[in-house]
C-alpha positions in Angstrom: 106.8 117.2 106.2 109.0 119.3 104.0 109.7 121.8 106.7 111.0 119.1 109.0 114.1 118.5 106.8 113.8 114.8 107.7 113.3 113.8 104.1 115.4 113.9 100.9 112.3 113.4 98.7 108.5 113.6 99.0 106.1 112.7 96.3 103.3 110.4 95.2 103.0 107.5 92.8 100.6 106.0 90.3 100.9 102.6 88.7 100.5 103.3 85.0 101.5 99.9 83.5 98.9 98.6 81.1 97.2 95.4 82.0 98.1 95.7 85.7 95.9 96.7 88.6 95.7 100.4 89.1 97.4 101.6 92.3 97.9 105.1 93.7 100.0 106.0 96.7 99.2 109.5 98.1 102.5 110.2 99.9 105.9 108.7 99.7 108.7 110.3 101.7 112.3 109.0 101.6 114.2 109.8 104.8 117.3 112.0 104.6 119.5 109.0 105.5 118.0 107.1 102.5 117.1 104.1 104.7 113.3 104.4 105.1 110.4 105.0 102.7 107.4 106.3 104.5 104.3 105.3 102.5 100.9 106.9 103.4 97.3 106.9 102.3 95.5 110.2 102.8 92.0 109.8 104.2 89.3 112.0 105.6 88.1 109.2 107.8 90.5 106.8 109.5 87.8 104.0 109.3 88.2 104.0 105.5 92.0 103.1 105.8 92.8 99.5 104.8 96.3 98.6 105.8 96.3 95.4 103.7 95.4 97.4 100.6 98.3 99.8 101.3 100.6 96.9 101.8 99.6 95.5 98.3 100.2 98.9 96.7 103.6 99.2 98.4 104.5 95.7 97.0 103.7 96.9 93.5 105.6 100.1 94.0 108.7 98.2 95.1 108.5 95.8 92.2 108.2 98.6 89.6 110.4 101.5 90.9 114.1 100.9 90.7 115.8 101.2 94.1 112.7 101.2 96.3 113.3 97.6 97.5 116.4 98.8 99.4 114.3 100.9 101.8 112.6 99.8 105.0 109.0 100.6 104.6 106.9 102.4 107.1 103.2 102.3 106.2 100.4 104.5 107.6 97.4 106.8 107.2 97.4 110.6 107.2 94.3 112.4 108.1 93.5 116.0 107.0 94.5 117.3 110.4 98.0 115.7 109.9 98.6 117.8 106.9 
């Protein structure tokens, strides 16, 4: 992903607020044009990917991280061979 130069930032995120459900997002990539946030779960087996769970985690992310709500979200699953 980094080598493609399509992104201005790539990282991950953990919800660390006390008293709230724990959430982890494996990969967040903000496109170079700053319009889209690509949010991915990394899995060894695609069958274990739950899109509804990732959607919930993305909602929490957008509510807690300033500026994330302005991005169009693209959600997906990355397998080991994708990395």
